[in-house]
C-alpha positions as CSV (number, residue, x, y, z in Angstrom):
1,X,127.8,106.6,39.8
2,X,127.4,109.1,42.6
3,X,128.3,106.9,45.6
4,X,128.4,109.9,48.0
5,X,124.9,110.8,47.3
6,X,123.7,107.2,47.8
7,X,125.5,107.1,51.1
8,X,123.8,110.3,52.3
9,X,120.4,108.9,51.3
10,X,121.0,105.7,53.2
11,X,122.1,107.6,56.3
12,X,119.1,109.8,56.1
13,X,116.8,106.7,55.8
14,X,118.4,105.1,58.9
15,X,118.1,108.3,60.9
16,X,114.4,108.6,59.8
17,X,113.8,105.0,60.9
18,X,115.5,105.7,64.3
19,X,113.4,108.8,64.7
20,X,110.2,106.9,63.8
21,X,111.0,104.1,66.3
22,X,111.9,106.6,69.0
23,X,108.7,108.5,68.4
24,X,106.6,105.3,68.5
25,X,108.3,104.3,71.8
26,X,107.6,107.7,73.3
27,X,104.0,107.6,72.1
28,X,103.5,104.2,73.8
29,X,105.2,105.5,77.0
30,X,103.0,108.6,77.0
31,X,99.9,106.5,76.5
32,X,100.7,104.4,79.6
33,X,102.0,107.3,81.7
34,X,98.8,109.3,81.3
35,X,96.7,106.7,83.1
36,X,97.3,105.0,86.5
37,X,95.0,102.2,85.4
38,X,97.1,101.5,82.3
39,X,100.3,101.7,84.3
40,X,99.0,99.2,86.9
41,X,97.9,96.8,84.1
42,X,101.3,97.1,82.4
43,X,103.2,96.5,85.7
44,X,101.1,93.5,86.5
45,X,101.4,92.1,83.0
46,X,105.2,92.5,83.2
47,X,105.5,90.9,86.6
48,X,103.3,88.0,85.8
49,X,104.9,87.4,82.4
50,X,108.4,87.5,83.8
51,X,107.5,85.2,86.7
52,X,105.7,82.6,84.6
53,X,108.4,82.7,81.9
54,X,111.2,82.4,84.5
55,X,109.5,79.5,86.3
56,X,108.6,77.8,83.0
57,X,112.2,78.0,81.7
58,X,113.6,76.9,85.0
59,X,111.2,74.0,85.2
60,X,111.8,73.0,81.5
61,X,115.6,73.2,81.8
62,X,115.8,71.1,85.0
63,X,113.0,68.7,84.0
64,X,114.4,68.1,80.5
65,X,117.8,67.5,81.9
66,X,116.6,65.0,84.5
67,X,114.3,63.2,82.0
68,X,117.1,63.1,79.4
69,X,119.5,61.6,81.9
70,X,116.9,59.2,83.2
71,X,116.0,58.1,79.6
72,X,119.7,57.6,78.8
73,X,120.0,55.4,81.9
74,X,116.9,53.5,80.9
75,X,118.2,53.1,77.3
76,X,121.6,51.8,78.6
77,X,119.9,49.4,81.0
78,X,117.5,48.2,78.3
79,X,120.3,47.7,75.8
80,X,122.3,45.8,78.4
81,X,119.4,43.6,79.3
82,X,118.6,42.9,75.6
83,X,122.3,42.1,74.9
84,X,122.3,39.8,77.9
85,X,119.3,38.0,76.7
86,X,120.9,37.3,73.3
87,X,124.2,36.4,75.0
88,X,122.3,33.9,77.1
89,X,121.1,32.1,74.0
90,X,124.5,32.2,72.5
91,X,126.0,30.8,75.8
92,X,123.4,28.0,75.6
93,X,124.4,27.2,72.0
94,X,128.1,27.2,73.1
95,X,127.3,24.9,76.0
96,X,125.5,22.5,73.8
97,X,128.5,22.5,71.4
98,X,130.9,21.9,74.3
99,X,128.8,18.9,75.4
100,X,129.1,17.4,72.0
101,X,132.8,18.3,71.9
102,X,133.4,16.2,75.0
103,X,131.1,13.3,74.1
104,X,133.2,10.2,73.0
105,X,130.2,8.8,71.2
106,X,129.9,12.1,69.2
107,X,133.6,12.0,68.4
108,X,133.2,8.4,67.1
109,X,130.1,9.5,65.1
110,X,132.1,12.3,63.5
111,X,134.9,10.0,62.6
112,X,132.5,7.5,60.9
113,X,130.0,10.1,59.7
114,X,127.4,8.2,57.6
115,X,128.8,4.7,58.3
116,X,126.8,4.0,61.4
117,X,123.1,4.3,60.6
118,X,122.1,4.1,64.2
119,X,124.4,6.8,65.3
120,X,123.4,9.0,62.4
121,X,119.8,8.6,63.2
122,X,120.4,9.4,66.9
123,X,122.4,12.6,66.3
124,X,120.3,13.7,63.4
125,X,117.3,13.5,65.7
126,X,119.2,15.4,68.4
127,X,120.1,18.2,66.0
128,X,116.6,18.5,64.7
129,X,115.3,18.8,68.2
130,X,118.0,21.4,69.0
131,X,116.9,23.5,66.1
132,X,113.3,23.2,67.1
133,X,114.0,24.2,70.7
134,X,116.2,27.2,69.8
135,X,114.3,29.6,67.6
136,X,117.4,31.7,67.2
137,X,119.3,28.9,65.4
138,X,119.1,28.9,61.6
139,X,120.9,25.5,61.2
140,X,123.4,23.2,62.9
141,X,126.2,21.5,60.9
142,X,128.7,18.8,61.8
143,X,131.2,18.0,59.1
144,X,134.4,16.1,58.7
145,X,137.5,17.9,57.6
146,X,137.4,16.1,54.3
147,X,134.2,14.1,53.7
148,X,130.6,13.9,54.8
149,X,128.5,16.4,56.8
150,X,125.2,16.4,58.7
151,X,123.0,19.5,58.4
152,X,119.7,20.2,60.3
153,X,117.6,23.3,60.0
154,X,116.9,25.7,57.2
155,X,118.9,24.1,54.3
156,X,118.2,27.0,51.9
157,X,120.7,29.2,53.7
158,X,123.5,26.7,53.4
159,X,124.0,27.5,49.8
160,X,125.6,30.8,50.5
161,X,127.6,29.7,53.5
162,X,131.4,29.3,52.9
163,X,131.9,26.2,54.9
164,X,135.6,26.0,54.0
165,X,136.3,29.4,55.4
166,X,134.4,28.5,58.6
167,X,136.4,25.2,58.8
168,X,139.7,27.1,58.6
169,X,138.6,29.4,61.4
170,X,137.6,26.5,63.6
171,X,140.8,24.6,62.9
172,X,142.8,27.7,63.6
173,X,141.2,28.0,67.0
174,X,142.2,24.3,67.7
175,X,139.1,23.2,69.5
176,X,138.1,26.5,71.1
177,X,134.6,27.6,70.2
178,X,134.2,31.1,68.7
179,X,131.5,33.3,67.2
180,X,132.4,34.7,63.8
181,X,130.5,36.8,61.2
182,X,129.1,34.7,58.4
183,X,127.0,35.0,55.3
184,X,123.2,34.3,55.4
185,X,120.3,34.5,53.0
186,X,117.4,36.9,53.4
187,X,114.4,35.0,52.1
188,X,112.3,38.2,51.7
189,X,114.7,40.2,49.7
190,X,116.7,37.3,48.1
191,X,120.0,39.0,49.1
192,X,123.0,37.9,51.1
193,X,123.1,39.2,54.6
194,X,125.2,38.9,57.7
195,X,124.7,36.9,60.8
196,X,126.8,35.1,63.5
197,X,127.9,31.5,63.4
198,X,129.5,29.5,66.2
199,X,132.3,27.2,65.0
200,X,134.3,24.7,67.0
201,X,136.7,22.0,65.9
202,X,135.9,18.5,67.1
203,X,138.8,16.5,68.4
204,X,139.4,12.8,69.0
205,X,140.1,12.8,72.7
206,X,141.9,9.7,73.8
207,X,144.9,8.8,75.8
208,X,146.6,7.2,72.8
209,X,146.7,10.3,70.6
210,X,147.5,13.9,70.6
211,X,143.8,14.9,70.2
212,X,143.7,15.3,66.4
213,X,141.0,17.4,64.8
214,X,138.5,15.1,63.1
215,X,135.7,17.6,62.2
216,X,133.9,20.9,62.8
217,X,130.6,21.8,64.5
218,X,128.8,24.9,63.3
219,X,125.7,26.6,64.6
220,X,124.4,29.7,62.7
221,X,122.0,32.2,64.2
222,X,118.9,33.0,62.2
223,X,119.0,36.4,60.4
224,X,115.2,36.6,60.4
225,X,115.1,35.9,64.2
226,X,117.7,38.6,64.9
227,X,115.9,41.0,62.6
228,X,112.6,40.4,64.4
229,X,114.3,40.6,67.7
230,X,115.7,44.1,66.8
231,X,112.3,45.1,65.6
232,X,110.7,44.1,68.9
233,X,113.3,46.1,70.8
234,X,112.5,49.2,68.7
235,X,108.8,49.1,69.2
236,X,109.1,52.3,71.3
237,X,108.4,55.3,69.0
238,X,111.5,57.0,67.7
239,X,114.0,54.3,68.9
240,X,116.0,52.0,66.5
241,X,118.3,49.1,67.4
242,X,121.0,47.8,65.2
243,X,123.6,45.1,65.2
244,X,126.9,46.7,64.1
245,X,130.3,45.3,63.4
246,X,132.5,47.4,65.6
247,X,135.6,46.7,63.5
248,X,134.2,48.0,60.3
249,X,131.6,50.4,61.7
250,X,129.1,48.7,59.4
251,X,125.5,47.9,60.0
252,X,125.0,44.1,59.8
253,X,121.4,43.6,60.9
254,X,118.5,46.1,61.3
255,X,114.8,46.1,61.2
256,X,115.1,48.5,58.3
257,X,116.1,46.3,55.3
258,X,117.8,49.2,53.6
259,X,120.5,49.7,56.3
260,X,122.5,46.4,56.4
261,X,125.8,46.7,54.7
262,X,125.9,50.5,55.1
263,X,128.3,52.4,57.4
264,X,126.9,53.6,60.8
265,X,126.5,57.3,60.5
266,X,127.0,59.0,63.9
267,X,125.6,62.5,63.8
268,X,127.5,65.0,66.0
269,X,124.4,66.9,67.1
270,X,122.2,67.0,70.2
271,X,119.2,65.7,68.3
272,X,120.2,62.1,68.3
273,X,121.3,59.9,71.2
274,X,123.5,56.7,70.7
275,X,123.6,53.9,73.2
276,X,125.9,50.8,72.6
277,X,126.3,47.5,74.3
278,X,129.0,45.0,73.0
279,X,128.0,41.3,72.6
280,X,130.4,39.1,74.5
281,X,133.0,37.1,72.5
282,X,132.0,38.8,69.3
283,X,133.0,41.9,67.3
284,X,129.4,43.0,67.1
285,X,127.7,45.7,69.1
286,X,124.1,46.3,69.9
287,X,123.5,50.0,69.1
288,X,120.4,51.9,70.1
289,X,119.6,55.1,68.3
290,X,116.9,57.5,69.7
291,X,115.7,60.9,68.8
292,X,116.1,63.3,71.7
293,X,112.8,64.9,70.8
294,X,111.2,61.5,71.5
295,X,112.9,61.4,74.9
296,X,111.7,64.9,75.7
297,X,108.2,64.3,74.5
298,X,107.0,64.3,78.0
299,X,108.9,67.4,78.8
300,X,107.6,69.2,75.7
301,X,104.1,68.2,76.8
302,X,104.8,69.6,80.2
303,X,106.2,72.8,78.7
304,X,103.2,73.1,76.5
305,X,100.9,72.6,79.5
306,X,103.0,75.1,81.5
307,X,102.6,77.7,78.8
308,X,98.9,77.1,78.5
309,X,98.5,77.3,82.3
310,X,100.7,80.4,82.3
311,X,98.5,82.1,79.7
312,X,95.4,81.1,81.6
313,X,96.9,82.4,84.8
314,X,98.0,85.6,83.0
315,X,94.5,86.2,81.7
316,X,92.9,85.4,85.0
317,X,95.4,87.6,86.8
318,X,94.8,90.4,84.4
319,X,91.0,90.0,84.9
320,X,91.5,90.1,88.6
321,X,93.8,93.1,88.3
322,X,91.2,94.9,86.2
323,X,88.6,94.3,88.8
324,X,90.8,95.3,91.7
325,X,92.3,98.3,90.0
326,X,88.8,99.5,89.1
327,X,87.8,99.3,92.8
328,X,90.8,101.4,93.5
329,X,90.7,103.8,90.5
330,X,87.0,104.4,90.4
331,X,87.1,106.1,93.9
332,X,90.2,108.0,92.8
333,X,88.5,109.2,89.6
334,X,85.5,110.4,91.7
335,X,87.9,112.1,94.1
336,X,89.5,113.9,91.1
337,X,86.0,115.1,90.0
338,X,85.3,116.2,93.6
339,X,88.6,118.2,93.8
340,X,87.8,119.9,90.4
341,X,84.3,120.7,91.8
342,X,85.8,122.2,95.0
343,X,88.2,124.2,92.9
344,X,85.2,125.7,91.1
345,X,83.5,126.6,94.4
346,X,81.1,123.7,94.7
347,X,81.4,122.8,98.4
348,X,78.1,120.9,98.5
349,X,79.5,117.9,96.7
350,X,79.4,114.6,98.6
351,X,81.3,111.6,97.2
352,X,79.9,108.1,97.7
353,X,82.0,105.9,100.0
354,X,82.1,102.4,98.3
355,X,84.8,100.7,100.4
356,X,86.1,100.6,104.0
357,X,89.8,100.5,103.0
358,X,92.3,103.3,102.5
359,X,90.5,104.7,99.5
360,X,87.3,104.8,101.4
361,X,89.0,106.6,104.3
362,X,90.4,109.2,101.8
363,X,86.9,109.8,100.4
364,X,85.5,110.1,103.9
365,X,88.2,112.6,104.8
366,X,87.5,114.5,101.6
367,X,83.8,114.8,102.4
368,X,84.7,115.9,105.9
369,X,87.1,118.5,104.5
370,X,84.5,119.9,102.2
371,X,82.0,120.1,105.1
372,X,84.7,121.8,107.3
373,X,85.4,124.3,104.5
374,X,81.8,125.0,104.0
375,X,81.3,125.4,107.7
376,X,84.3,127.8,108.0
377,X,83.0,129.8,105.1
378,X,79.6,130.0,106.7
379,X,81.1,131.0,110.1
380,X,83.2,133.7,108.5
381,X,80.2,135.0,106.6
382,X,78.0,134.9,109.7
383,X,80.7,136.5,111.9
384,X,81.0,139.3,109.3
385,X,77.2,139.8,109.4
386,X,77.2,139.9,113.2
387,X,80.1,142.4,113.2
388,X,78.4,144.7,110.7
389,X,75.1,144.6,112.7
390,X,77.0,145.4,115.9
391,X,78.7,148.3,114.2
392,X,75.4,149.6,112.9
393,X,73.8,149.2,116.4
394,X,76.8,150.9,118.0
395,X,76.5,153.8,115.6
396,X,72.8,154.1,116.2
397,X,73.2,154.1,120.0
398,X,76.3,156.1,120.1
399,X,76.1,158.9,122.7
400,X,78.5,161.3,124.3
401,X,80.0,159.5,127.3
402,X,81.2,162.8,128.9
403,X,77.6,164.0,128.9
404,X,76.4,160.9,130.8
405,X,79.3,161.1,133.2
406,X,78.5,164.7,133.9
407,X,74.8,164.0,134.3
408,X,75.5,161.2,136.8
409,X,77.9,163.5,138.6
410,X,75.2,166.1,139.0
411,X,72.8,163.4,140.4
412,X,75.4,162.3,142.8
413,X,76.0,166.0,144.0
414,X,72.3,166.6,144.5
415,X,71.9,163.3,146.5
416,X,74.8,164.4,148.8
417,X,73.2,167.9,149.4
418,X,69.9,166.2,150.4
419,X,71.7,163.6,152.5
420,X,70.3,160.6,150.4
421,X,73.1,158.0,150.2
422,X,71.0,155.6,148.2
423,X,70.8,157.9,145.2
424,X,74.6,158.5,145.4
425,X,75.4,154.8,145.5
426,X,73.0,154.0,142.6
427,X,74.5,156.8,140.4
428,X,78.0,155.6,141.2
429,X,77.1,152.0,140.4
430,X,75.5,153.1,137.2
431,X,78.5,155.1,136.2
432,X,80.8,152.1,136.9
433,X,78.6,149.9,134.8
434,X,78.5,152.3,131.9
435,X,82.3,152.8,132.1
436,X,82.8,149.0,131.9
437,X,80.3,148.6,129.1
438,X,81.8,151.1,126.8
439,X,85.4,150.0,127.3
440,X,87.2,148.9,124.2
441,X,88.1,145.4,125.4
442,X,86.0,142.6,123.8
443,X,86.8,140.0,126.6
444,X,87.0,140.2,130.3
445,X,87.6,137.8,133.2
446,X,85.0,136.0,135.2
447,X,86.0,138.0,138.2
448,X,85.4,141.4,136.5
449,X,82.1,140.1,135.0
450,X,80.9,139.1,138.5
451,X,81.8,142.6,139.9
452,X,79.7,144.2,137.1
453,X,76.8,141.9,137.9
454,X,77.1,142.7,141.6
455,X,76.7,146.5,140.7
456,X,73.6,145.6,138.7
457,X,72.2,143.4,141.5
458,X,72.8,146.3,144.0
459,X,70.7,148.6,141.9
460,X,68.0,145.9,141.6
461,X,68.2,145.3,145.4
462,X,67.3,148.9,146.0
463,X,64.2,148.4,143.8
464,X,63.0,145.2,145.3
465,X,64.1,145.6,148.8
466,X,63.8,142.6,151.1
467,X,61.7,140.8,148.6
468,X,64.8,139.9,146.6
469,X,68.0,138.1,147.6
470,X,70.9,136.5,145.7
471,X,74.0,134.4,146.1
472,X,77.1,134.0,144.0
473,X,79.1,130.7,144.4
474,X,82.0,130.6,142.0
475,X,85.2,128.6,142.5
476,X,88.3,130.8,142.9
477,X,90.2,128.7,140.4
478,X,88.1,130.0,137.5
479,X,88.2,133.7,138.3
480,X,91.0,134.2,135.8
481,X,89.2,132.5,132.9
482,X,88.7,134.9,129.9
483,X,85.1,135.2,128.6
484,X,83.3,137.6,126.3
485,X,82.3,140.8,128.0
486,X,78.7,141.0,129.2
487,X,78.1,137.3,128.7
488,X,76.4,136.6,132.0
489,X,74.5,139.9,132.5
490,X,71.8,139.3,129.8
491,X,70.8,136.0,131.6
492,X,70.6,137.9,134.9
493,X,68.5,140.7,133.3
494,X,66.1,138.1,131.9
495,X,65.4,136.9,135.4
496,X,64.1,140.3,136.4
497,X,62.3,141.2,133.1
498,X,60.5,137.8,132.6
499,X,60.3,136.4,136.1
500,X,60.7,138.7,139.1
501,X,58.7,141.6,137.8
502,X,55.7,139.2,137.6
503,X,56.2,137.7,141.0
504,X,54.8,138.9,144.4
505,X,56.5,136.2,146.4
506,X,60.1,136.1,147.5
507,X,62.6,136.3,144.6
508,X,65.8,134.3,144.7
509,X,68.7,134.3,142.2
510,X,71.8,132.2,142.4
511,X,75.0,132.4,140.2
512,X,77.3,129.4,140.3
513,X,80.6,128.6,138.5
514,X,82.8,125.5,138.6
515,X,85.6,123.7,136.7
516,X,84.8,120.5,134.9
517,X,88.4,119.9,133.8
518,X,91.6,121.9,133.3
519,X,90.1,123.2,130.0
520,X,86.3,123.3,130.5
521,X,84.0,125.2,132.9
522,X,80.3,125.7,133.6
523,X,78.5,128.9,134.6
524,X,74.9,128.6,136.0
525,X,72.2,131.3,136.5
526,X,69.2,130.0,138.5
527,X,66.0,131.6,139.6
528,X,63.0,130.4,141.7
529,X,60.3,131.6,139.4
530,X,57.5,129.6,137.9
531,X,58.5,127.1,135.2
532,X,58.6,128.0,131.5
533,X,55.8,126.4,129.5
534,X,56.8,123.2,127.9
535,X,56.1,124.4,124.4
536,X,58.0,127.7,125.0
537,X,60.9,125.8,126.5
538,X,61.1,123.4,123.5
539,X,60.9,126.5,121.1
540,X,63.8,128.2,123.0
541,X,66.0,125.0,123.0
542,X,65.3,124.5,119.3
543,X,66.3,128.1,118.5
544,X,69.5,127.6,120.6
545,X,70.4,124.4,118.6
546,X,70.1,126.1,115.2
547,X,72.9,127.8,113.3
548,X,73.3,131.6,113.4
549,X,71.5,132.4,110.1
550,X,68.4,130.3,111.1
551,X,68.3,131.9,114.6
552,X,68.5,135.3,113.0
553,X,65.7,134.5,110.5
554,X,63.3,133.0,113.2
555,X,64.3,135.1,116.2
556,X,61.4,136.5,118.2
557,X,62.0,139.9,119.9
558,X,61.7,138.5,123.4
559,X,64.7,136.2,122.8
560,X,67.3,138.6,121.5
561,X,69.4,138.5,124.7
562,X,69.5,134.7,124.8
563,X,70.3,134.4,121.1
564,X,73.0,137.0,121.4
565,X,74.7,135.0,124.1
566,X,74.4,131.8,122.2
567,X,75.8,133.3,118.9
568,X,78.8,134.8,120.6
569,X,79.6,131.4,122.3
570,X,79.3,129.4,119.1
571,X,81.4,131.8,117.1
572,X,84.2,132.0,119.6
573,X,84.2,128.6,121.2
574,X,82.7,126.2,118.6
575,X,79.5,124.4,118.0
576,X,80.1,121.8,120.9
577,X,79.8,124.6,123.4
578,X,76.9,127.0,124.2
579,X,73.9,127.7,126.3
580,X,71.1,125.4,127.5
581,X,67.9,126.1,129.5
582,X,66.0,123.8,131.8
583,X,62.8,124.5,133.8
584,X,60.8,122.3,136.0
585,X,57.9,122.7,138.5
586,X,59.1,123.6,142.0
587,X,62.7,123.4,140.7
588,X,62.9,126.8,139.1
589,X,64.6,127.7,135.8
590,X,68.3,127.3,135.1
591,X,70.5,128.6,132.3
592,X,73.8,126.8,132.0
593,X,76.8,128.0,129.9
594,X,79.4,125.5,128.9
595,X,82.8,127.1,128.0
596,X,86.4,126.1,127.5
597,X,89.6,127.9,128.2
598,X,90.6,130.3,125.4
599,X,94.1,130.3,123.9
600,X,96.1,133.4,123.8
601,X,95.5,133.9,120.0
602,X,91.8,133.6,120.6
């Protein structure tokens, strides 16, 4: 035979089995690791199972130990009480015998047993009454050493009794009463059985003798009574009581008729519990035998109930876990879908907020994030459009600055030749304004802006004369604030184009500026012209509140300056800042710009 080949095949089979088992374990691990829901269920199942099992085993171990110890104590106490009850009857029998032993009339009766009819009738009646009063007694016998005897009780059992042997024992004890094993007759089975018999030698007690033995008194316990007594003790399920001869380790009396005469088998295992209680003044022992399972029946029931409760708790906990985990995982799954949608460019997705806990907060922040991303994309797009439009307009209106400078210089020279200072000042102011407007810087300070506006107002002052006056009230602390260049001038120009050019009365214009906090300021341009119509004012404020694209689509030609100012503020400072307009009868019209301090990077 090829043993080497067989060995290789066996090793290959083992390796294949190990590989299959490992592959199965990895498959199960992968199945649970791919889902947070399954991992949570597995973790909860493991925690609950381990907890219930640990508590169940701990409870069962301690409870079974306590109940077993308690039942042992109860068995020992019950055995002791039962043995005491039997011993009490035996003591009563012994006391009766001792009373006869010390009675001179009884001694005389024994000596003349059968000769004195009156004495015979008296003691015969006493013996019969004694047997009647003591159900544990089978019979009572008084006999001479050699001669007559008196027997009362169950006479059928006397045929198997070895009276001579009992006499010898009584004589040997020389008047001391003792309990000895003896033979009895089982009427049900017709077999000889064992019981206990009390024997005591009767002496002639007188001052003229040495107390010679004149007879023997015997009292035998009823086998049937003892058997029924043991049966009554063992009424508890799984408990048996026996009377055992301790010298021979042999069962003498038992409720089970098949056990008497057989050796007592003591099993050395934990399934059977033995409790013994010796009977006083005898070689017999009351033995209780009980199955440990019977003792632990209550514990086993408790363990069964614990297991059932544990299973019910496990199922309930798993159901609750499924419900709770679904409340957690459903928003997470929706969040996953939302993230995938955002990755594909869908920024309009809005996830439902189902709870107010941490998952609800995460969903809320995700929706806010998508809104912010969409807003930033729109702002970048709109800013790019504005930049391109500005570039186009700049190209369309591009002129040669040297030509304008030279032209304004010629006008200034001619005004000087003709001694007209006004023309010279106007041309110089216009040149400064143009130089400021075409400078490369995108931002300026409030102080420089106000200088530019003063140049513009000087030119307009020459036009309107005494019919126009203006004031500028700006806090010194905000002069250094950076703002977009030419942010205030369009508002000032609107006052002349839409208000003062149509007025014949005194024209007033006021420019104010103040600090709201360290980071925020307000700029105000007011004129005393007639109020703007309510419908027109509502239309302007609605346009100012819209986003850039809507303002561009709906922008009327007369509002280009206002919308330009608003667009630049919103793009640079944010949606919470901007331009508002109010106009009331006899209060004039007011344009208010709300700005914040720009950072260096802005």
